[in-house]
C-alpha positions as CSV (number, residue, x, y, z in Angstrom):
1,M,71.9,94.2,89.7
2,R,69.3,91.8,92.0
3,R,71.3,89.0,90.1
4,A,74.2,90.2,91.1
5,L,73.2,90.6,94.9
6,L,71.9,86.9,94.5
7,F,75.3,85.7,93.7
8,L,77.3,87.5,96.0
9,A,77.4,84.7,98.7
10,Q,78.8,82.2,95.6
11,L,81.3,84.7,94.6
12,A,82.3,85.3,98.4
13,A,82.6,81.2,99.4
14,V,84.1,80.7,96.4
15,A,86.7,83.8,95.7
16,A,87.8,82.6,99.4
17,A,88.4,79.3,98.7
18,T,90.1,79.3,95.4
19,A,91.7,82.6,95.3
20,P,95.4,82.8,96.5
21,S,96.0,86.0,99.0
22,Q,98.0,88.4,96.9
23,A,100.1,91.6,97.1
24,Q,98.7,94.6,96.1
25,D,101.2,97.6,95.6
26,L,98.2,100.7,96.6
27,V,98.6,104.1,96.9
28,A,96.8,106.1,100.4
29,I,96.0,109.4,100.5
30,T,96.3,110.4,103.7
31,A,96.7,114.7,105.5
32,A,100.2,114.6,105.0
33,G,100.5,112.8,101.3
34,T,100.6,110.2,99.4
35,W,102.0,107.4,100.3
36,H,102.8,103.3,99.1
37,L,101.2,100.4,100.6
38,D,101.9,97.5,101.5
39,S,98.5,95.3,101.4
40,S,100.5,91.9,102.2
41,T,102.4,93.7,105.1
42,G,100.8,97.2,105.7
43,Q,104.0,98.5,105.2
44,C,104.0,102.2,104.0
45,A,106.7,104.1,102.6
46,I,105.8,108.0,102.0
47,L,105.7,109.6,98.4
48,T,105.0,113.6,98.2
49,Q,104.1,115.0,101.4
50,Q,101.0,116.9,99.6
51,D,98.6,117.9,102.4
52,E,95.3,119.4,100.0
53,L,94.8,115.9,98.2
54,E,91.7,114.1,99.5
55,G,90.2,110.4,98.2
56,A,91.8,108.3,95.4
57,T,90.8,106.0,92.9
58,D,92.5,104.4,90.2
59,G,93.5,106.4,87.0
60,D,93.0,106.1,83.7
61,L,96.3,106.6,82.7
62,P,98.7,103.4,83.7
63,G,100.6,104.1,86.2
64,T,98.0,106.5,87.7
65,V,95.4,106.9,89.9
66,F,93.0,110.0,90.1
67,T,92.5,112.2,93.5
68,R,91.0,115.9,94.6
69,M,92.8,119.0,95.9
70,D,90.7,119.5,98.8
71,T,91.7,123.4,98.8
72,L,90.0,124.3,95.2
73,D,87.8,121.0,94.6
74,F,90.5,120.1,91.7
75,L,90.3,117.0,89.8
76,V,94.4,115.9,90.4
77,R,95.5,112.8,88.8
78,V,98.8,111.3,91.2
79,E,101.9,109.5,89.2
80,G,101.7,106.3,91.4
81,T,105.2,105.5,91.5
82,A,106.3,109.5,92.1
83,G,103.4,110.9,93.2
84,T,103.6,113.6,91.6
85,P,100.3,115.8,90.9
86,V,99.1,116.8,88.0
87,V,96.0,118.7,87.8
88,L,93.7,118.5,85.6
89,G,90.8,120.8,85.9
90,M,88.5,121.8,88.4
91,L,85.7,119.4,89.5
92,D,82.2,120.8,88.3
93,A,80.0,118.4,91.4
94,P,80.4,119.0,95.3
95,V,82.0,115.3,95.1
96,R,84.6,113.6,98.4
97,E,84.9,110.6,97.5
98,L,85.4,109.1,93.9
99,A,85.5,105.5,92.0
100,F,86.4,105.4,88.2
101,D,84.9,102.6,86.1
102,E,87.5,101.1,83.8
103,L,85.1,98.8,81.7
104,E,83.1,102.1,80.3
105,G,86.0,104.6,81.3
106,R,83.4,106.2,83.1
107,L,84.9,108.3,86.6
108,F,81.9,108.6,89.5
109,G,81.9,110.9,92.5
110,T,79.9,111.4,95.7
111,D,79.4,114.0,98.3
112,G,78.3,110.6,100.4
113,A,74.2,111.9,99.6
114,D,74.6,111.7,95.5
115,L,76.4,109.9,92.6
116,W,77.8,111.8,90.1
117,L,79.4,111.1,87.2
118,L,82.6,113.3,86.2
119,P,83.6,114.2,83.1
120,V,87.4,113.5,82.7
121,P,89.5,116.2,82.1
122,G,86.9,118.7,82.9
123,G,83.1,119.6,82.2
124,Q,79.9,119.5,83.6
125,A,78.5,117.0,85.6
126,A,75.8,114.4,85.4
127,H,73.5,114.1,88.6
128,R,72.6,110.0,88.5
129,G,70.2,110.8,91.8
130,A,70.4,110.2,95.7
131,F,71.7,107.2,97.3
132,H,68.2,104.9,98.1
133,A,67.2,101.6,98.7
134,V,63.9,100.3,97.9
135,G,61.6,98.6,99.6
136,P,61.5,98.2,103.6
137,G,64.2,98.1,105.7
138,P,67.2,100.7,106.4
139,Q,68.3,103.8,103.9
140,P,71.9,104.4,103.3
141,G,73.6,106.6,105.3
142,P,76.3,109.4,104.0
143,L,78.4,107.4,101.5
144,L,82.4,107.5,103.7
145,A,83.8,105.5,100.7
146,L,83.2,104.7,97.2
147,E,84.2,101.9,94.5
148,F,83.8,100.4,91.5
149,D,83.5,96.0,90.8
150,P,84.0,95.7,87.2
151,S,82.7,92.0,88.2
152,R,79.5,93.3,88.6
153,R,79.4,96.3,86.9
154,A,78.5,98.0,89.7
155,L,80.1,100.4,92.8
156,L,79.9,99.5,96.3
157,G,79.5,102.1,98.7
158,A,80.0,101.8,103.1
159,D,78.8,104.4,105.4
160,Q,78.8,105.0,109.1
161,Q,77.1,100.6,109.3
162,D,77.0,98.9,106.1
163,L,78.3,97.9,102.7
164,W,76.2,98.6,99.7
165,I,76.1,97.5,96.5
166,I,74.7,100.4,93.9
167,D,73.3,100.7,90.1
168,P,75.9,102.9,88.9
169,D,73.0,104.3,86.7
170,T,70.3,104.9,89.3
171,A,71.9,105.4,92.6
172,R,69.6,102.6,93.7
173,C,71.1,100.8,96.9
174,E,70.8,97.2,98.1
175,R,72.4,96.5,101.7
176,L,75.2,93.2,101.8
177,G,75.6,93.7,106.1
178,S,76.8,95.7,108.3
179,H,80.8,96.1,108.3
180,G,80.7,97.2,112.5
181,R,84.1,99.4,111.6
182,G,82.6,102.7,111.1
183,S,84.2,105.4,109.5
184,L,85.9,104.2,106.3
185,G,88.3,105.9,104.9
186,D,88.1,104.4,101.4
187,L,87.7,100.2,100.2
188,Y,89.7,99.1,96.8
189,Y,88.5,95.9,95.1
190,E,91.9,93.9,93.6
191,P,90.9,92.2,90.7
192,A,92.9,88.8,90.4
193,T,91.3,88.0,93.8
194,G,88.0,89.7,93.9
195,R,88.9,90.7,97.8
196,V,87.6,94.2,98.4
197,L,89.8,96.0,100.8
198,A,88.8,98.8,103.2
199,V,90.7,101.2,105.5
200,V,89.4,102.3,108.8
201,D,89.5,105.8,110.4
202,S,90.0,105.1,114.0
203,P,92.3,103.2,114.7
204,S,93.8,103.0,111.2
205,E,93.3,99.3,110.1
206,L,93.6,97.7,106.6
207,V,90.8,95.1,106.9
208,E,89.2,92.8,103.9
209,L,85.3,93.1,103.5
210,D,82.8,90.2,103.3
211,L,80.7,90.6,100.0
212,R,78.1,88.1,102.3
213,T,77.6,89.6,105.2
214,G,79.3,93.1,104.8
215,A,81.7,92.1,107.8
216,A,84.9,93.6,108.5
217,T,88.3,91.5,108.8
218,H,91.1,92.8,110.4
219,L,94.4,92.5,108.7
220,H,97.0,94.8,109.0
221,W,97.0,98.2,111.8
222,L,98.7,101.0,109.5
223,A,101.4,103.7,110.8
224,I,100.1,106.1,108.9
225,G,95.9,107.3,108.7
226,P,93.4,108.4,109.0
227,V,94.0,107.3,105.2
228,T,91.0,109.0,102.7
229,G,91.9,106.8,99.8
230,L,92.9,103.8,98.9
231,A,94.1,103.0,95.0
232,S,96.2,101.1,92.3
233,P,98.4,102.4,90.2
234,T,98.9,99.2,88.1
235,A,96.7,98.0,85.7
236,R,93.5,96.5,87.0
237,E,93.5,94.0,85.2
238,A,92.3,89.6,86.2
239,G,93.1,86.9,83.4
240,A,96.5,86.7,81.0
241,P,97.0,87.4,77.9
242,F,98.8,84.3,75.3
243,C,99.6,83.7,71.6
244,S,100.4,86.9,69.9
245,A,99.2,90.0,68.2
246,V,100.5,91.9,64.6
247,P,99.6,95.4,64.7
248,N,96.7,97.4,62.5
249,S,96.3,100.3,60.4
250,T,96.6,103.0,63.7
251,G,99.8,101.2,64.0
252,A,100.0,99.5,67.6
253,A,97.7,96.0,67.8
254,A,94.7,95.6,69.8
255,R,94.2,93.5,72.5
256,T,91.4,91.7,74.7
257,L,91.2,92.2,78.5
258,T,88.6,92.3,81.9
259,F,89.0,93.9,84.9
260,G,87.6,91.5,87.1
261,I,87.6,87.4,87.9
262,G,85.0,85.4,86.4
263,V,82.1,83.8,88.2
264,A,80.4,81.6,86.7
265,A,77.2,82.2,88.7
266,M,77.2,85.9,87.5
267,A,75.3,84.5,84.6
268,R,77.2,87.3,82.4
269,H,80.7,88.7,81.9
270,S,82.5,91.7,80.6
271,L,85.6,92.2,78.4
272,V,87.3,95.4,76.9
273,T,89.0,95.3,73.5
274,E,91.1,98.2,72.7
275,G,93.4,99.6,70.1
276,L,90.9,99.4,67.6
277,P,90.6,101.3,64.6
278,P,88.4,103.4,65.0
279,G,84.5,103.0,63.2
280,Q,85.3,99.4,62.5
281,P,83.2,96.3,63.6
282,V,84.3,93.8,66.3
283,V,83.1,90.6,67.0
284,M,84.5,88.3,69.9
285,L,85.2,84.8,69.6
286,A,85.9,82.4,71.9
287,S,87.5,78.6,72.4
288,Q,88.4,76.4,75.3
289,A,91.6,75.2,73.2
290,P,94.1,77.7,72.7
291,G,96.1,77.2,69.3
292,W,97.8,79.3,66.4
293,I,97.1,79.5,63.1
294,G,99.6,82.1,61.1
295,P,97.7,84.6,58.9
296,G,95.6,84.3,55.7
297,N,92.3,84.1,54.3
298,G,91.7,88.1,54.5
299,S,93.1,88.4,58.3
300,M,96.7,89.9,59.2
301,G,96.5,88.7,62.8
302,P,97.0,84.9,64.0
303,M,94.1,82.9,65.1
304,C,94.7,81.6,68.8
305,L,91.6,80.0,68.9
306,L,90.7,75.6,67.6
307,G,88.2,73.5,68.8
308,S,84.8,74.8,68.6
309,V,84.8,78.7,68.6
310,A,81.8,80.5,69.6
311,V,81.6,83.7,67.2
312,F,79.0,86.0,69.1
313,R,77.2,87.9,66.0
314,H,74.7,89.2,68.2
315,G,77.4,91.3,69.8
316,V,78.9,92.9,66.8
317,Q,79.6,96.4,67.9
318,S,81.8,99.1,66.1
319,A,84.9,101.2,67.9
320,G,84.5,104.7,69.1
321,E,87.1,107.0,68.5
322,S,88.8,105.8,71.4
323,G,89.2,102.0,69.6
324,R,87.7,100.8,72.1
325,V,84.7,98.1,72.7
326,V,83.1,96.9,75.6
327,H,81.7,92.9,75.3
328,D,79.1,91.8,77.6
329,L,79.1,88.0,77.7
330,D,76.2,86.1,78.4
331,L,78.0,83.1,80.4
332,G,75.0,80.9,80.1
333,L,74.8,81.0,76.2
334,I,77.9,80.8,74.2
335,P,77.6,80.3,71.1
336,T,79.9,77.2,70.3
337,S,78.5,74.9,67.1
338,P,76.8,72.7,67.2
339,L,74.9,73.5,69.9
340,P,75.7,76.6,72.6
341,V,76.9,76.2,76.1
342,S,77.3,77.5,79.3
343,V,80.5,78.1,81.1
344,M,80.8,76.2,84.7
345,P,83.0,77.1,87.7
346,G,86.7,75.2,86.4
347,D,86.7,76.1,83.0
348,L,89.1,78.0,81.4
349,W,88.3,79.9,78.5
350,H,90.0,81.9,75.8
351,F,88.5,85.3,74.0
352,Q,90.4,86.8,70.7
353,A,88.7,89.7,68.9
354,W,88.7,89.6,65.3
355,Y,87.6,92.8,64.0
356,R,87.9,95.1,60.4
357,D,90.6,97.4,58.7
358,S,92.0,98.8,55.5
359,V,95.4,98.7,55.7
360,G,97.0,101.3,52.0
361,G,93.2,101.4,50.9
362,A,92.9,97.6,50.3
363,P,89.8,95.6,53.3
364,T,91.5,93.3,55.7
365,S,90.9,92.0,58.2
366,N,93.1,91.3,62.3
367,T,92.9,89.9,65.8
368,S,93.7,91.1,69.1
369,L,96.0,90.2,71.4
370,P,93.8,86.9,72.9
371,L,92.6,86.8,76.7
372,A,92.6,83.4,78.8
373,L,90.1,83.5,81.8
374,E,89.4,81.2,84.5
375,F,85.8,81.2,86.0
376,L,84.9,80.3,89.2
C-alpha cells in the first residue's frame, strides 16, 4: 500500500503526458432516475425514471452496473443500456456507497465510517473495519464516494475535503490531498487512461481528480443532479487482445485480461485469466515478441509468444469453481532466460496463460486468448 502511494505522483504525471483523453459512456444515478452520461461532452439522456436508486458501481456481468434501492436497502443490478433494474437481495450492512473489485469479483460498501465486504447476490456482510489513518495528521471524515482502482488493488475514497487511498482488507487510509469541491457524489476510475472522474453535488459538475494532489479540474457542468452514483456498463478492461484461442473442456475459450493500466513504477501488476476448467493448474507466460505457433506438443491451443518467453513458475495456481485465476506479477523480476528482466516505461509486453485440461478423458493442455499491454 505504501509503495503504491509513493508512486502515485509518477503514475499521474506519466499518465497525463501519455494517455489520450477518451470518451466513456457512463451511467449516472440521481433522485429522478438513471441517466446515460457522455464523459467527453457532459451530455445526459434519461434511461429510466426510477426514484428509489442511490449510489452505483460497475457490475459483475457485462453491460450492467450495481446500485441500491434506498427505501428497502436492496442491492440492485441495472442493465446499462436500457436502465432496467433487477433486485438481487437485501443488503446485510448499512451501506450507502458501493465499489466493485473486478480482479477478485468483490463488492465493497460503506456507510461513510466503516468498510464492508458485501456478498452477491445476498448473504452475510463482512466488516473490514472503520476508516482510519495511521500516524499524525488528519483522519478521514465520513466518506461520500468510493471506487476501486485495479492498478493499485486499492480503494479510492473522498470525504468533504480530501481524496484517500484505502486498503480494502483493513480500511487503512492514506491521504492524497484536498479536492476542494466539498460534497462529491461518486468517483469513477477510467481504465484506459487511469483518470479518476468525480461528480460534484452543487453545482452539479463533472471533474477530474489529480492523484498527485487530490485537486479537482473542471470538465463539464451537468444538467442533472445531484448525482449519487457513477459507473460504466462497458467492460473496464485495459490492454488489447491479440492472436487466437480455442475452446477447452468447458466449451469456451479461456482469455487473459486486465482492468488497470500498466505502470512500471508500481512494481506489480495483476492479470486475470477466466474461462478455465475448474481445478486445473495454470501458469502465466510473457514475452515482448508476439507470434503464432500452431497447436502441437500436447497443446490444443496456439502459442502466441516468441523470443525469450518468461514462465512464472512460482505463480502456478489452480482455477476455482468459477474458472478464474488472478495472476499477481512482479514487474521487477520477469523470469526470462537466461536472466530475469524488469519492465520499463514504454515496454510492450504480451501475456498468455498455459493450463492443463482433459478432453474425453485424455490429458492435454491449452492456452488462453493473450493480451498485449504497454506500460507507462
